[in-house]
Backbone bond lengths (Angstrom), bond angles and torsions (degrees), N, CA, C in turn:
res aa  C-N    CA-C-N  psi(-1)  N-CA   C-N-CA  omega(-1)  CA-C   N-CA-C  phi
1 G - - - 1.534 - - 1.544 109.24 -
2 S 1.224 117.61 176.53 1.375 123.98 -169.26 1.613 108.68 -83.62
3 L 1.366 114.53 152.75 1.408 122.19 178.50 1.459 109.72 -54.00
4 Q 1.439 115.55 -50.81 1.432 118.97 -175.16 1.637 111.53 -55.29
5 R 1.265 114.32 -36.49 1.475 118.34 -179.06 1.470 109.87 -73.22
6 Y 1.282 115.17 -34.90 1.500 113.83 -176.32 1.630 105.32 -77.26
7 V 1.299 123.69 -36.10 1.461 126.34 178.93 1.607 105.13 -63.16
8 A 1.287 118.85 -40.68 1.453 118.97 -179.26 1.438 122.93 -73.12
9 H 1.360 109.76 -8.31 1.561 115.73 -178.98 1.532 103.95 -60.59
10 P 1.316 120.98 145.22 1.438 127.58 175.70 1.532 115.52 -57.27
11 N 1.281 115.03 -26.75 1.546 120.54 -176.69 1.608 112.20 -82.19
12 N 1.282 115.33 -0.80 1.411 119.14 -173.18 1.601 109.56 -117.54
13 A 1.216 118.83 40.80 1.462 124.41 -175.64 1.598 107.46 -68.37
14 A 1.351 117.07 -37.73 1.374 120.85 177.14 1.554 112.17 -61.39
15 L 1.306 116.68 -43.57 1.486 124.91 -178.99 1.550 103.27 -64.65
16 R 1.218 121.92 -45.34 1.547 125.35 -179.48 1.474 110.13 -56.21
17 A 1.409 112.03 -47.32 1.632 116.77 177.90 1.469 113.63 -65.57
18 L 1.314 118.09 -31.83 1.482 122.79 176.12 1.529 110.21 -64.61
19 L 1.408 108.77 -49.23 1.546 113.22 -178.10 1.598 109.77 -64.26
20 Q 1.267 117.00 -39.52 1.496 121.70 178.66 1.585 105.94 -57.23
21 A 1.334 116.98 -48.75 1.500 120.04 -178.72 1.407 112.41 -61.27
22 C 1.388 117.92 -23.60 1.445 123.94 -177.50 1.588 110.01 -99.04
23 G 1.327 114.42 21.85 1.442 116.03 174.62 1.629 113.43 72.95
24 G 1.347 114.75 16.25 1.446 123.62 178.62 1.608 105.86 76.03
25 R 1.360 118.43 8.19 1.533 118.48 -179.33 1.533 109.71 -80.50
26 C 1.274 113.00 129.59 1.555 114.82 172.84 1.593 105.51 -151.58
27 C 1.341 115.18 167.06 1.376 121.29 -178.63 1.469 105.21 -148.38
28 A 1.314 119.81 124.88 1.530 123.53 178.93 1.443 109.87 -116.77
29 F 1.265 114.61 147.38 1.450 125.24 177.75 1.511 113.50 -125.67
30 S 1.305 109.30 142.87 1.580 114.61 176.53 1.403 103.45 -97.76
31 N 1.396 117.44 124.41 1.448 128.32 -178.39 1.585 108.37 -65.88
32 R 1.350 114.76 -16.94 1.475 116.56 -172.68 1.526 110.86 -101.69
33 A 1.361 116.42 1.42 1.399 119.43 -177.38 1.492 110.54 -73.23
34 A 1.278 116.06 149.67 1.461 127.96 -179.88 1.470 115.54 -140.84
35 G 1.316 120.18 154.85 1.517 123.49 170.38 1.524 108.25 60.22
36 A 1.293 116.11 -130.98 1.454 126.30 -171.95 1.540 111.01 -58.42
37 E 1.387 115.18 -35.53 1.485 116.31 -174.85 1.531 104.90 -72.42
38 R 1.331 120.11 -42.52 1.396 124.69 179.23 1.572 112.76 -59.72
39 E 1.385 113.36 -42.08 1.463 118.67 179.89 1.601 109.22 -65.55
40 A 1.344 115.17 -40.01 1.387 121.99 175.89 1.548 113.51 -55.49
41 Q 1.244 113.47 -44.82 1.520 119.72 177.75 1.471 111.98 -65.59
42 V 1.255 118.53 -39.57 1.562 122.34 175.75 1.502 106.96 -62.22
43 E 1.322 117.07 -44.82 1.455 120.05 -177.34 1.514 109.19 -64.49
44 E 1.253 117.91 -44.38 1.395 120.59 176.26 1.686 115.32 -58.99
45 L 1.287 113.47 -41.59 1.452 113.88 168.40 1.627 116.32 -62.60
46 M 1.256 113.13 -42.22 1.445 112.30 -178.49 1.621 115.23 -65.60
47 V 1.318 108.72 -35.07 1.504 117.72 167.50 1.546 113.49 -52.73
48 L 1.284 112.37 -53.67 1.412 117.80 178.50 1.536 116.32 -63.54
49 V 1.306 115.49 -39.34 1.399 121.48 172.56 1.626 112.61 -58.29
50 Q 1.288 110.42 -42.69 1.459 118.37 175.88 1.511 112.21 -61.88
51 Q 1.344 116.01 -44.07 1.502 120.04 -175.54 1.555 107.05 -67.15
52 V 1.204 114.54 -38.57 1.618 120.30 178.81 1.486 105.74 -61.95
53 L 1.286 123.64 -55.13 1.391 126.39 -176.52 1.591 108.85 -60.74
54 E 1.211 121.02 -41.54 1.474 119.27 177.81 1.564 108.59 -64.61
55 E 1.344 117.67 -45.12 1.494 120.17 -179.01 1.547 110.61 -62.66
56 N 1.227 119.13 -40.69 1.453 127.68 175.35 1.497 118.52 -79.56
57 Q 1.450 116.12 2.01 1.389 119.34 -179.29 1.583 115.75 55.52
58 S 1.445 108.12 35.66 1.384 120.62 -177.81 1.477 117.49 55.04
59 T 1.348 118.74 22.18 1.539 124.15 170.03 1.466 108.68 -77.89
60 H 1.293 118.86 151.03 1.348 125.33 176.19 1.572 107.98 -158.24
61 Y 1.313 113.64 -177.71 1.444 117.53 -174.38 1.565 109.25 -74.57
62 T 1.173 122.94 151.07 1.505 124.67 -174.72 1.562 103.35 -114.30
63 S 1.416 111.26 171.26 1.357 118.54 173.79 1.469 114.24 -67.42
64 E 1.351 114.56 -33.55 1.492 122.86 175.41 1.549 113.14 -59.93
65 L 1.342 112.08 -47.60 1.403 121.82 -177.03 1.663 107.14 -66.30
66 Y 1.294 114.57 -37.22 1.419 117.35 178.58 1.515 110.41 -66.13
67 S 1.294 111.58 -44.71 1.559 118.68 179.21 1.499 110.78 -56.97
68 Q 1.359 116.28 -47.17 1.357 122.79 -178.42 1.544 107.78 -61.96
69 A 1.456 120.22 -48.11 1.363 118.48 179.66 1.514 113.87 -57.02
70 T 1.356 117.20 -44.64 1.473 122.87 -178.87 1.499 110.07 -57.76
71 R 1.313 114.99 -42.93 1.584 117.85 -179.95 1.560 108.41 -64.65
72 L 1.402 115.83 -45.65 1.386 116.06 -177.78 1.545 111.82 -63.33
73 L 1.266 119.56 -48.76 1.448 126.50 -178.39 1.431 111.97 -57.68
74 S 1.373 120.66 -28.20 1.520 121.34 -176.18 1.633 107.34 -87.91
75 R 1.256 113.64 -7.89 1.543 113.94 177.21 1.598 111.81 -70.90
76 S 1.296 116.39 132.68 1.424 120.03 -177.53 1.524 110.66 -95.78
77 D 1.406 118.67 -15.56 1.450 126.97 -175.74 1.544 109.26 -80.29
78 V 1.339 124.45 -7.18 1.442 128.82 -173.23 1.469 109.57 -122.83
79 D 1.409 123.05 122.66 1.559 120.95 -178.11 1.453 107.03 -69.91
80 F 1.287 111.10 165.21 1.539 123.49 -176.33 1.527 113.89 -54.29
81 E 1.314 112.97 -52.38 1.610 119.30 177.42 1.489 107.81 -55.35
82 E 1.327 124.82 -45.70 1.478 121.59 179.00 1.548 112.39 -66.46
83 K 1.252 117.48 -30.94 1.444 119.52 174.10 1.502 112.57 -67.17
84 C 1.342 114.69 -42.88 1.392 118.39 179.11 1.485 114.38 -64.02
85 E 1.329 118.22 -41.54 1.425 124.91 174.69 1.398 115.73 -62.24
86 C 1.345 113.20 -40.05 1.601 117.57 179.00 1.561 106.50 -67.76
87 L 1.346 118.63 -49.09 1.421 119.23 175.45 1.517 117.90 -53.41
88 A 1.337 111.72 -42.16 1.559 115.06 175.81 1.416 113.85 -64.01
89 K 1.268 118.84 -32.22 1.567 124.28 174.25 1.385 105.79 -58.71
90 Q 1.420 116.44 -57.62 1.432 117.60 -173.48 1.555 121.80 -63.62
91 V 1.377 111.75 -27.83 1.274 114.96 171.30 1.543 116.78 -75.22
């Protein structure tokens, strides 16, 4: 079936929420694709990546942000939700 039909299924509320948080962007691949179909899937992914880069003005995570996240996540004196909130603010 189609990705849209799969996402719309009542059991997939968490997936719908994730997609909404990602601006509705997603890209699905058929593991059975070959040749031109596989190339078209790769092209679709590359177009999506380019759109995201343009929307985000080519910003992305940095090594420093990754290091900060690693240090924060290893701390046992901060609960997980606080860690997530802190990381979200940094991003």
